[in-house]
C-alpha positions as CSV (number, residue, x, y, z in Angstrom):
1,M,-28.2,32.2,242.1
2,A,-29.7,28.6,241.7
3,S,-27.5,28.4,238.3
4,S,-24.4,29.6,240.6
5,N,-25.3,26.9,242.9
6,L,-25.7,24.1,240.5
7,W,-21.9,25.1,238.9
8,Q,-21.2,24.8,242.8
9,S,-22.4,21.1,243.0
10,L,-20.8,20.1,239.5
11,L,-17.7,21.1,240.6
12,R,-17.5,20.1,243.9
13,D,-18.5,16.6,242.4
14,S,-15.6,16.5,240.2
15,S,-13.3,17.5,242.2
16,V,-13.9,14.8,244.9
17,R,-14.9,11.6,241.9
18,A,-12.5,9.1,242.4
19,P,-10.3,8.8,239.1
20,I,-11.7,6.0,236.4
21,P,-9.3,3.1,237.3
22,S,-7.0,2.3,233.4
23,T,-8.0,-0.3,231.1
24,Q,-5.6,-3.0,230.8
25,V,-5.5,-4.9,227.5
26,L,-4.0,-7.8,226.8
27,L,-3.7,-8.4,223.3
28,L,-2.3,-11.9,221.8
29,G,-1.9,-12.8,218.3
30,G,0.9,-13.9,215.3
31,T,3.2,-11.8,213.4
32,E,1.8,-9.6,212.0
33,V,-1.4,-10.5,212.1
34,G,-2.6,-6.6,212.8
35,K,-2.4,-6.2,216.6
36,S,-0.2,-2.6,216.0
37,S,-2.0,-1.1,213.4
38,L,-5.6,-1.6,215.3
39,I,-4.0,0.0,218.7
40,Q,-2.2,3.1,216.7
41,R,-5.6,3.6,214.8
42,W,-7.2,4.2,218.1
43,Q,-4.8,6.6,218.8
44,G,-5.9,8.2,216.2
45,I,-3.2,7.7,213.5
46,K,-4.8,7.2,210.6
47,N,-2.2,5.3,208.5
48,P,-0.6,2.6,210.3
49,S,1.2,1.3,207.7
50,E,3.6,3.9,207.4
51,R,5.0,3.4,211.5
52,V,8.5,3.4,211.7
53,Q,10.0,-0.1,211.6
54,T,11.6,-1.0,215.1
55,L,13.8,-4.2,215.5
56,E,11.7,-6.2,218.4
57,V,13.9,-7.6,220.9
58,L,10.8,-9.0,222.7
59,P,8.2,-10.9,221.7
60,A,5.7,-8.6,224.4
61,D,5.2,-4.4,223.8
62,F,3.2,-2.3,226.3
63,T,1.5,0.8,225.0
64,S,-0.2,3.1,227.5
65,F,-2.6,6.2,225.8
66,H,-5.9,8.3,226.3
67,V,-8.9,8.0,225.0
68,P,-11.1,11.1,224.9
69,S,-14.3,10.8,226.3
70,E,-17.6,12.3,228.0
71,E,-17.5,10.0,231.2
72,D,-13.8,10.9,231.3
73,P,-11.5,13.5,229.8
74,S,-8.3,11.0,230.0
75,C,-9.8,8.1,230.2
76,Q,-6.3,5.5,230.0
77,I,-5.5,2.3,228.4
78,N,-2.6,-0.2,229.1
79,V,-2.4,-2.6,226.0
80,W,0.3,-5.2,226.7
81,S,0.1,-6.9,222.7
82,L,1.8,-10.2,223.0
83,N,3.2,-12.1,219.8
84,T,2.2,-15.6,220.3
85,E,4.4,-17.5,217.7
86,K,7.8,-15.9,219.2
87,I,7.3,-17.3,222.8
88,S,6.9,-20.7,224.1
89,S,3.2,-22.4,224.8
90,D,2.8,-21.4,228.5
91,L,3.8,-17.9,227.4
92,S,5.2,-17.0,230.4
93,F,5.3,-13.1,229.1
94,L,1.0,-13.4,229.4
95,S,1.8,-14.5,232.4
96,L,3.6,-11.4,233.4
97,A,1.3,-8.9,231.5
98,I,-0.9,-10.0,234.1
99,D,-1.7,-7.8,237.1
100,A,-4.3,-10.0,239.5
101,E,-5.5,-6.9,241.5
102,K,-6.7,-5.3,238.6
103,L,-8.4,-8.1,236.9
104,A,-12.0,-7.0,237.6
105,N,-10.2,-4.0,235.3
106,T,-8.7,-6.5,232.5
107,V,-10.1,-7.1,228.6
108,A,-8.2,-9.7,226.4
109,L,-8.3,-9.7,223.1
110,V,-7.1,-12.5,220.6
111,A,-5.9,-11.4,217.4
112,V,-6.4,-13.8,214.0
113,D,-5.5,-13.3,210.8
114,G,-8.7,-13.3,207.9
115,S,-6.2,-12.8,205.4
116,K,-4.5,-16.6,206.0
117,P,-8.1,-17.4,207.3
118,W,-6.5,-21.3,207.4
119,T,-4.5,-20.2,211.0
120,I,-8.1,-18.7,212.3
121,K,-8.5,-22.2,214.4
122,P,-5.2,-23.1,215.3
123,T,-4.4,-19.3,216.7
124,L,-7.7,-20.0,218.9
125,D,-7.4,-23.5,219.7
126,K,-3.5,-21.9,221.4
127,C,-4.5,-19.0,222.9
128,L,-7.7,-19.4,224.5
129,S,-6.8,-22.2,226.1
130,T,-3.4,-20.9,226.9
131,L,-5.4,-17.5,228.3
132,H,-7.8,-19.6,230.0
133,S,-4.3,-21.3,232.3
134,V,-2.6,-18.2,232.9
135,V,-5.6,-16.4,234.5
136,E,-6.5,-19.3,236.1
137,G,-3.5,-19.5,238.4
138,K,-4.0,-16.3,238.6
139,L,-7.4,-16.4,240.5
140,S,-6.4,-18.9,242.6
141,N,-3.9,-16.2,244.1
142,L,-6.6,-13.8,245.0
143,P,-8.3,-14.2,247.9
144,E,-12.1,-16.6,248.0
145,N,-14.0,-13.7,247.4
146,Q,-12.3,-11.8,244.2
147,R,-12.0,-14.4,242.7
148,S,-15.9,-16.1,243.2
149,D,-16.9,-12.1,242.2
150,L,-14.9,-12.3,239.0
151,L,-16.5,-15.7,237.9
152,D,-19.7,-14.7,238.6
153,S,-19.6,-11.3,236.3
154,N,-18.9,-13.3,233.6
155,R,-21.8,-15.3,234.4
156,K,-24.3,-12.6,235.3
157,H,-23.1,-10.4,232.1
158,W,-23.8,-13.7,229.9
159,L,-27.6,-14.2,231.7
160,S,-28.3,-10.7,231.9
161,Y,-27.6,-9.6,228.1
162,V,-30.2,-7.7,226.5
163,E,-29.7,-5.5,223.1
164,P,-29.6,-2.1,223.3
165,G,-33.2,0.1,223.5
166,Q,-34.4,-2.2,225.6
167,T,-34.6,-2.7,229.2
168,S,-31.5,-4.1,231.0
169,T,-32.4,-6.9,233.2
170,A,-28.6,-7.0,235.0
171,S,-29.6,-5.9,238.5
172,L,-32.1,-8.1,238.7
173,V,-29.9,-11.1,238.7
174,K,-30.5,-12.5,241.8
175,D,-27.7,-14.5,243.2
176,D,-29.4,-18.1,243.5
177,E,-30.1,-17.3,239.4
178,L,-26.3,-17.6,238.9
179,L,-26.5,-20.5,240.6
180,K,-28.9,-22.0,236.4
181,S,-27.3,-24.1,234.0
182,L,-26.9,-21.9,231.0
183,P,-27.0,-23.1,227.6
184,E,-25.5,-26.0,226.9
185,G,-21.7,-25.5,224.8
186,V,-21.7,-21.8,226.8
187,L,-19.4,-20.2,229.3
188,V,-17.2,-23.9,229.8
189,H,-14.9,-22.1,230.4
190,N,-14.6,-19.2,232.7
191,A,-11.8,-17.0,233.1
192,G,-13.1,-14.5,234.4
193,I,-12.7,-11.7,232.5
194,P,-13.9,-10.3,229.7
195,I,-12.5,-12.1,226.0
196,V,-12.8,-10.3,222.7
197,I,-12.9,-12.9,219.1
198,V,-10.9,-10.3,217.0
199,M,-10.5,-11.1,213.7
200,C,-8.2,-8.3,211.2
201,K,-8.3,-8.0,207.7
202,S,-11.4,-8.6,207.8
203,D,-11.3,-6.8,203.9
204,T,-9.3,-9.9,202.3
205,A,-11.3,-12.2,203.7
206,P,-12.3,-15.0,201.6
207,E,-14.4,-14.0,198.5
208,D,-16.1,-17.7,198.6
209,T,-19.4,-16.9,201.2
210,V,-19.4,-21.2,202.1
211,K,-15.7,-20.7,203.5
212,A,-16.8,-17.4,205.1
213,D,-19.8,-18.3,206.9
214,F,-17.2,-22.5,207.8
215,V,-14.8,-19.8,209.6
216,Q,-17.1,-17.8,210.9
217,H,-19.5,-21.1,212.0
218,T,-16.5,-22.0,213.9
219,I,-15.2,-19.1,215.4
220,R,-18.3,-18.6,217.6
221,Q,-18.7,-21.8,218.1
222,L,-15.1,-20.9,220.0
223,A,-16.2,-18.2,221.4
224,L,-19.4,-19.5,223.3
225,A,-17.2,-21.5,225.2
226,Y,-15.5,-18.8,225.9
227,G,-18.2,-16.9,226.2
228,A,-16.3,-14.5,224.3
229,A,-17.9,-11.8,221.6
230,V,-17.1,-11.6,218.1
231,C,-15.6,-8.8,216.3
232,Y,-14.6,-8.2,212.7
233,T,-12.4,-5.4,212.4
234,S,-10.4,-3.6,209.6
235,S,-7.6,-1.2,210.4
236,K,-7.4,0.1,206.8
237,T,-11.3,0.9,206.4
238,G,-11.8,1.7,209.6
239,T,-14.2,-1.2,209.8
240,N,-15.4,-2.3,213.5
241,L,-12.5,-0.1,215.2
242,D,-14.5,2.3,217.6
243,V,-17.1,-0.2,218.5
244,L,-14.6,-3.1,219.5
245,K,-13.3,0.4,221.2
246,D,-16.6,1.4,223.3
247,Y,-17.1,-2.4,224.3
248,V,-13.8,-3.0,225.6
249,L,-14.3,0.2,227.8
250,H,-17.6,-0.8,228.3
251,R,-16.7,-4.5,229.5
252,S,-13.2,-3.4,231.6
253,H,-16.1,-0.3,233.4
254,P,-19.9,-1.7,232.8
255,D,-21.1,0.7,235.7
256,V,-19.7,4.1,233.3
257,F,-18.7,3.0,229.6
258,K,-22.1,2.7,228.1
259,F,-22.6,0.8,225.2
260,T,-25.4,1.2,222.2
261,Q,-24.2,-0.8,219.1
262,V,-26.5,-3.0,218.6
263,P,-25.4,-7.3,217.0
264,K,-24.3,-6.7,213.1
265,L,-24.6,-10.7,212.1
266,V,-25.6,-9.4,207.9
267,D,-22.2,-8.0,206.5
268,R,-19.2,-10.6,206.6
269,G,-16.6,-8.0,206.5
270,A,-17.9,-6.1,209.1
271,I,-19.0,-8.8,211.9
272,F,-20.0,-8.5,215.6
273,V,-21.6,-10.3,218.1
274,P,-21.2,-9.2,221.6
275,S,-20.7,-11.6,224.8
276,G,-24.4,-12.9,226.1
277,Y,-26.2,-12.6,222.1
278,D,-25.4,-15.7,220.1
279,T,-26.5,-18.9,221.5
280,A,-25.6,-22.7,219.4
281,A,-29.3,-22.4,217.8
282,L,-28.9,-18.6,216.2
283,I,-25.4,-19.9,214.6
284,E,-27.1,-23.2,213.0
285,Q,-30.2,-21.0,211.8
286,S,-27.2,-18.0,210.9
287,L,-25.0,-19.8,208.5
288,V,-26.5,-23.0,207.5
289,G,-29.8,-23.7,207.4
290,S,-32.4,-25.5,206.5
291,Q,-30.4,-27.0,203.5
292,P,-26.5,-28.3,205.4
293,R,-23.5,-26.6,203.0
294,W,-21.0,-28.4,204.2
295,Q,-20.6,-32.0,206.5
296,K,-21.2,-31.4,210.1
297,S,-17.9,-34.2,210.7
298,T,-15.9,-31.9,208.0
299,T,-12.7,-30.3,210.3
300,F,-11.5,-27.0,209.6
301,E,-8.0,-28.4,208.4
302,K,-10.0,-29.9,205.6
303,F,-12.8,-27.5,204.3
304,I,-9.6,-24.3,205.1
305,P,-7.2,-25.8,203.9
306,A,-3.1,-23.9,203.8
307,P,-2.1,-23.6,200.4
308,V,0.8,-25.2,199.3
309,E,3.9,-23.4,198.6
310,K,5.9,-23.7,195.0
311,R,9.3,-23.9,195.4
312,E,11.9,-23.6,192.2
313,D,14.7,-25.8,194.7
314,S,12.0,-28.7,195.0
315,A,13.5,-32.4,196.6
316,L,12.3,-33.9,192.6
317,L,14.7,-31.5,191.2
318,H,17.7,-31.5,193.4
319,P,17.2,-34.0,195.5
320,E,19.4,-34.8,198.9
321,I,23.1,-34.7,198.5
322,R,24.9,-36.6,201.6
323,V,28.7,-36.0,202.2
324,D,30.4,-38.4,203.4
325,P,32.9,-37.8,206.9
326,N,36.5,-37.8,205.5
327,Q,38.1,-40.8,207.4
328,V,35.2,-42.3,205.3
329,W,35.5,-41.1,202.7
330,L,39.1,-42.2,202.5
331,R,38.9,-45.5,203.3
332,K,36.3,-45.7,200.9
333,L,38.5,-44.7,198.1
334,E,41.6,-46.7,200.0
335,K,39.3,-50.2,199.2
336,A,37.7,-49.3,196.4
337,A,41.8,-48.2,194.4
338,G,42.2,-52.0,196.0
339,A,39.3,-53.6,194.1
340,G,40.5,-52.5,191.2
341,L,44.3,-53.1,191.2
342,V,42.9,-56.6,192.1
343,D,40.4,-56.4,188.9
344,L,43.0,-55.0,187.4
345,Q,45.3,-57.8,187.4
346,K,42.9,-59.8,185.9
347,S,41.9,-58.4,183.3
348,S,45.5,-58.5,181.9
349,V,45.8,-62.5,182.9
350,E,43.0,-63.7,180.8
351,A,43.5,-60.8,178.6
352,S,47.0,-62.0,177.6
353,R,46.1,-66.2,177.4
354,R,42.8,-64.9,175.4
355,A,46.1,-63.1,172.9
356,E,48.4,-66.4,173.0
357,E,45.6,-68.8,172.4
358,L,44.1,-66.2,169.6
359,A,48.3,-66.5,167.7
360,A,48.0,-70.6,168.8
361,A,44.0,-70.5,166.6
362,R,45.8,-68.3,163.9
363,R,49.3,-70.3,163.3
364,A,47.2,-73.7,163.5
365,D,44.7,-72.3,159.7
366,A,48.0,-70.9,158.4
367,D,49.7,-74.0,158.6
368,M,46.3,-75.9,157.5
369,R,46.2,-73.4,154.4
370,K,50.0,-74.2,153.2
371,G,49.7,-78.2,153.7
372,E,46.4,-77.9,151.4
373,K,48.2,-75.9,148.8
374,V,50.6,-78.0,148.7
375,D,48.3,-80.7,147.9
376,V,46.7,-78.9,145.3
377,K,49.5,-78.5,143.1
378,T,51.0,-81.7,143.1
379,A,47.8,-83.3,141.5
380,A,47.6,-80.2,139.3
381,T,51.4,-81.7,138.4
382,K,49.9,-85.5,137.6
383,V,47.2,-84.3,135.7
384,G,49.2,-82.6,132.6
385,A,51.9,-85.5,132.8
386,N,48.1,-87.8,132.0
387,F,47.3,-85.6,129.5
388,D,50.7,-85.5,127.8
389,R,50.6,-89.0,127.3
390,L,47.3,-89.2,125.3
391,L,48.2,-86.4,122.8
392,L,51.0,-88.2,121.9
393,P,50.9,-90.2,118.5
394,L,49.6,-94.4,118.4
395,T,52.4,-96.2,116.8
């Protein structure tokens, strides 16, 4: 009898319990970062690379699916996937994707490409700042109490974070404690919604451990400023895909979905840093240590430079050829032809003059030679006559 009453009570409670609101996910990232593969793996597709290629008309895509859960068998996730390389800098499509009334159940994911580490910081700088500006504009349209609740929720989560397995202090954080200052550099930009920096293709990250740690150091420093979590994933190997999904559900509905994953900092390809765990001191201790491996003044662009593309049609091999318009070319041709005719006439006159001078010189030389021959002959005649006289007998 008691068992029957228990089942009736459970059925009655389930029938009157309000359904869990849908989780709203904003997924930002560039072309071929791995956004589609991530969502498809969440949907149960094991080989995302085999998906049918379609023509992308808009820089935004919407996907809705259900995730089986013990708390709610029909938990729904709505994902707006935005290609940040194909939309303007103000991300107007992002503004259209955000419903101000659903910000309490919204989580933003900023995806970066682990196979192209030189793009990571520029992508984060653009997406994080723009996301904050757009969400801030949405918050301004809400009543003061709703706006304050969202901002305080982010702050409260950070201040009350404890590792899974320890006693939570979330309910012990009082309103006056929210006014106390956070550690330096933490949650400088409070957007009012949870943010996760997702490193896709973590299995293709740099093999150089120093460069890998420098990239992680940069990501975690930026995450501190926005109060964001960090999660390295791989759709190819399945690394941290379920961890990320569970964390998104937990942050969108913290009272419904519990989260038991502890931070992961050992495996460079499977890093997971939940919001509220990290500090500037911990980042320096875990990645830099007592023996700095890079100068503090080293810039990301200098330490992780973009590769130089080698092209066969280099400008050194094939210099640029500029072609004049037709009318300009014809005027130049006419001018050149006129100049050439004048030069030709001058050359012809000069050649005639030199030919005449040469002919005169030859004639003078011939006359001189002829005169010399006559003189020699006369002298020879005189010598011969004198010689004949010498041969006559004496009388």
